[in-house]
N, C-alpha and C positions, 0 to 999 in steps of 0.2 A: 375251472371257470367259476368265478364268484357269482353271487346272486344278481348283482347289477348287470354284469355282462350277459348273464343268462336271459335277462329281460330287455336287452338293448333294442329289440325290435319294437318295443313300446315307446313312442315318442316321449312319454313322461317318465320312462324308467320305472313304471308303476307295477305293483302287484296287489291285486285285490283292492284297487282304488287308492293305494298309498304310495306317495313318492318315496323311493328308497333312500334318496339323498337327504331331503329336507324333513321327511317324516310327516309331511302335510297330506291330508286326505285329498285325493283328486277325484272329482266326479265328472265324467265325460258329458258333453252337452248332448241333449236329445236331438234327434233328427227333426229338422223344421218341417212342419206340416202346413201346407197351404190352406188358407181359409177359403170358404166358398166365395166370399166377395172378391178374393184375389183372382179367381179363375172364371167367375160368372159375372159378366157386366150387369145382368138383371138383378142379381143379388146385391151388387154394389149400389145400384140405383135405389133398390128397396131400402137398404140400410141408410142411404143418404136421406131419403124421405122420412124415415123413422126419426132420425136425429133432428131434421128440420121441424117435424111435427112437435117434438118435445120442446124445442126452443119457441115455437109459436104458441104452444100452450102456456109456456112460462110468461110470454108477453100478455096473453089473455088473463093469466092469474094476477099480474100486476094491475091491470085495469079493474079486475073484480075486487082486488084489495081496496082500491081508491073508491069505487062505488059503494062497497060495504061500509067503509069508514064514514062516508058522507051520508048515506041513506039510512043505515040501520041505527035507530036511537040507542044511545049507550045505556038506556034504562030498561031495554027490552030483555026479558029472560026467556030461555028455552030449556027444555029437558034434553040432556045429552046422555046417551048410554054410559053406564059406569060412573061418570062424573056427576050425574044428577043435574040440578039446576045450574045454569051457567049464563053469563052475559052473552047475548047473541052477537053484539058488536065485536067483542073480544074473540069469540069463537070464529067468526067469519074472517076477520083480518088475520088472525093467527093461521087459519087454514090456508088461505090464499097466498099469504106471504111464504109460508112453509112450502107450498106447492111450487112457487116460483123458484125458490132455492133448490128444491129437489129436482125439478125438471131440467134446470140448467146443468146441475151436476151429473144427473143420469145421462143426459144428452151428450155431454162431453165425454163421459166414460164409454158410451156406446160408439161414439165417433172413433175414439182411440182403439177400441177393441175390434171394430169391424172394418175400418177404412184406413187407419194409419198403419205404417209399416210395423211389423211385430218381430223383426229379426233381431236376435240378441247380438250385442256388440261387446267385444272385450277390448279394453284399453289398459295398457300397462301403466303403472304408477310412474309419474315423472316429477321433475323438479317443479317447485312452486312458480318460478319465473318462466316466462315463455319468450322465445325469440320470434323474429318476424315471420319466419317460415311457419311456426306453430300457430301464430295468430292468424295468418292467412288461411291455414288449414281449418281453424275453428270457424272463421267467417264462411269458408266454403261449405263446411259441414252444416252450418246454420241455414245457409241458402238451400242446400240439398234437403234438409229436414223440412224447411218451409214448403218446398215443392212437393215432397213426398206426402206431407200431411193433407194435401188437397185443399188447403184453405183458399188458395188463389183460384183454382179451377172449379171448385164446387161452390158455385155462386149461391145456391139455395141455402146451404149450411151457413155460408159466410154471412149472408144477409139476415137470416133469422137469428144467428148468434149475436151479431152486432145489435140487432133490434132488442133482443132480450137483455143484453148487458147495458144498453143505453137506458132502458126503462127501469132496470132493477133498482136504482137508487131512489126512485119516486116514492115507494113506501117509507123509506127512511126519512125523506123530506116531509112527507105528510104527517108522520108520527111526531115531528117536532111540535106540532100543535098541542100534543098532550103534555108538553112541558109547562103549559099554563099560559095565561094572557101575557101580552107584551108588558114589560115592567113600566114603560113610560118614565115618569119622574119619581116613581115610588122608591127607587133605590137611593135617590138623592135626598129625599125629604124625611123628616122625623116628626114625632108627635109633640115635640117641644114647641111652645108658643108663649106669647107674652103673659105674664102673671101666673104661670104654672109653678107650683111649689116643687122644690127639690126634696126628695125623701131618700132615706137610706135604703140601699138594696136589701132585699129579703124581709127586713122588719117594716119598711114603709113608714118610718117615723119622720116627721118634718125636722128640718135641720136649722139651727140657729148659728150665727157666726161664732158665738161663744163656745159652741160644741167642738170647734176645730182649732187645736193649738197650732202654733207656728211649727212648721215641719211635718204636720200631720197630713194624712191622706184619707179620704172617705170615698167609697164607691156609692154612687147615687143613680137614681132613675127619676123620671117625671111622675108626679103624683097620680096622673090619670092612667098610668100603665096597667095597674092591677085591674081596673075596671074594664079596660079594653080586652085584656087577656081573658077575663071571666065571662064577659058578654059575647065577644066575637070569637073566642078561641084562637085569636091571632097571637102567635108567639114570635112573629118576625120583628115586631117593633122593639122588643127588648134588645135585640142585637144591634139595632141602629141608635137607640136612644140612651144607652148606658153611658154614663160619664164618670169622671173622677174629679174630686175636689182636692186641691192642695192649698196650703196656706204658707206664705213666706212674708218676710219683712217687706212692706211696700217699697222701701228704699232699694231693695234688690231687684225689683221688677224693671228690666231694661226696656221692654216694649210689649205692647199687646196688639191683638188683631183689630181692635176698635177702641175708641176713646172711652176710658172709664168703664171697662168691661169687668173689672174685678170689684170686690167689696172688701175693703180693709185688708187687702193682700190675699184674699181668697179668690182663686182662679178655677174656672171650670173648663175642662177639656173633654173631648170625645174619648171614650175608652177603647175605640177600635183603631188599630194601627192602619196607616194609610198605605202600607205596603201590600199585604195580602189579607188584612182583616183580623189579625190575632187580637184578643183582648189584652190590655196592658194595665198592670198595677205596680210595676217595679219602679219606685221613685227614690232617687238619691237626694236626700235633704240638703247636703252641703253644696252640690253642684246644680241642683234643681233640674237634673236630667231625668227623663222618663225612658226606661229601657224596655224594648219589646223582647220577650223571651224566645220568640220563634226564630228571628233572623238578625237580632241585635241592632235593629234600627234604634237610634237614640235621638230624643227630642229635647230641646232646651225650653222648659216651660216658663222660664223667666224672660225669654226673648221670643215671644209670640209663638212658642211651640215649634220653632224652626228645627229642621233636621241638622244634626251635627255629626252623625255617623250612620253608616249602614245603607241598605238598598232602598229605603223609602225615598221617594222623590218629592214628597209634598208634606207640608207641616201638619201637625195635629190641629183639627178645627177647634176653635174656642167658642164657648157659649157665654154670652153676656149675662151677668147675674146682678141682682141687687137684693133688697129685703123689703118685706111688706110692713104694714103698720105695727105688726106684733114682733117684728125682728126675725121672721123666718125667711130663709133664702128663697128667692123666686127667679125665674128667667125673665130677662128683659125682652127677649124675642126668641125665635127659633135660631138654629144654626144659619149663618150667613153663607156658608159654603158646604158642598157635599161632604159627608163623612165616609169613612171606610176606604177600601182599595180604589185606586184611581183608574178603574176600568174604562171610563168614558174618555180618557186622554189617549187611548190607543187609536192610531190612525187606520 
């Protein structure tokens, strides 16, 4: 008698936990032990109340978060053990929001461990595709699991869980306020205005028409930008006000966005791509095309800055320029249309 026959009484044909045919270690399942809540209705009711209490405390934590956010000044400081001095507003909203998350999670785990079925189920691996019979079996299994979970019959748990989950997004919505004030029209407006000198970026030198040869490109900013950055600490205006200057033969200018917005073939356009806002300085002298390095949007600067290729859906805004009495380039006005990505066009 061989070894396999000798152990044929074992349904796995196993010896010392190993399948003699496949060589795979086999561990027998432990005998299922009934939980107290399975045999004692009072224990089940007590567990249900414990879970509902956690969900209710999660709801109260959400309300405490909102109250703390509104009522506690964000300048108030308190002493926290180990951490030392800390912002009272931050400590409170962090504590209550964390408690809400913790209580929902612990309540769900306690519900699963005490009240939901804990019988282990073994399912053989099967093909990825399912036939109608298998799909019906899955639907039936889902309905059985739904019934066994007690979600339908345990109204106290169901109501407190739904309440906790419904209120849980409130802190996320409240915290949107910390993103800052509503932008209003500030994303559409720049600091360009009539009479402001064009100066070179970085060096801030005024620019004369004679400084730019045909085919040349100059990165420029408004003269008042440096003062605004130094006095207000506002670095956002640079991203909106940066422009490029290109010079071409006036006879090659097909069209502009306004009448006589160039000066002797010098054209000023926003430096910010109208697709997603990348800065652009790649200029092709022969074609007068401006190429965005991010997604290859291409604009024809000789033809009103219109899009000729790529994902951008709107032309590059043009800045009307002229010269002052000393021959330095100045703006005739601010931009006549918003610069940068066309976020406002999204419906």
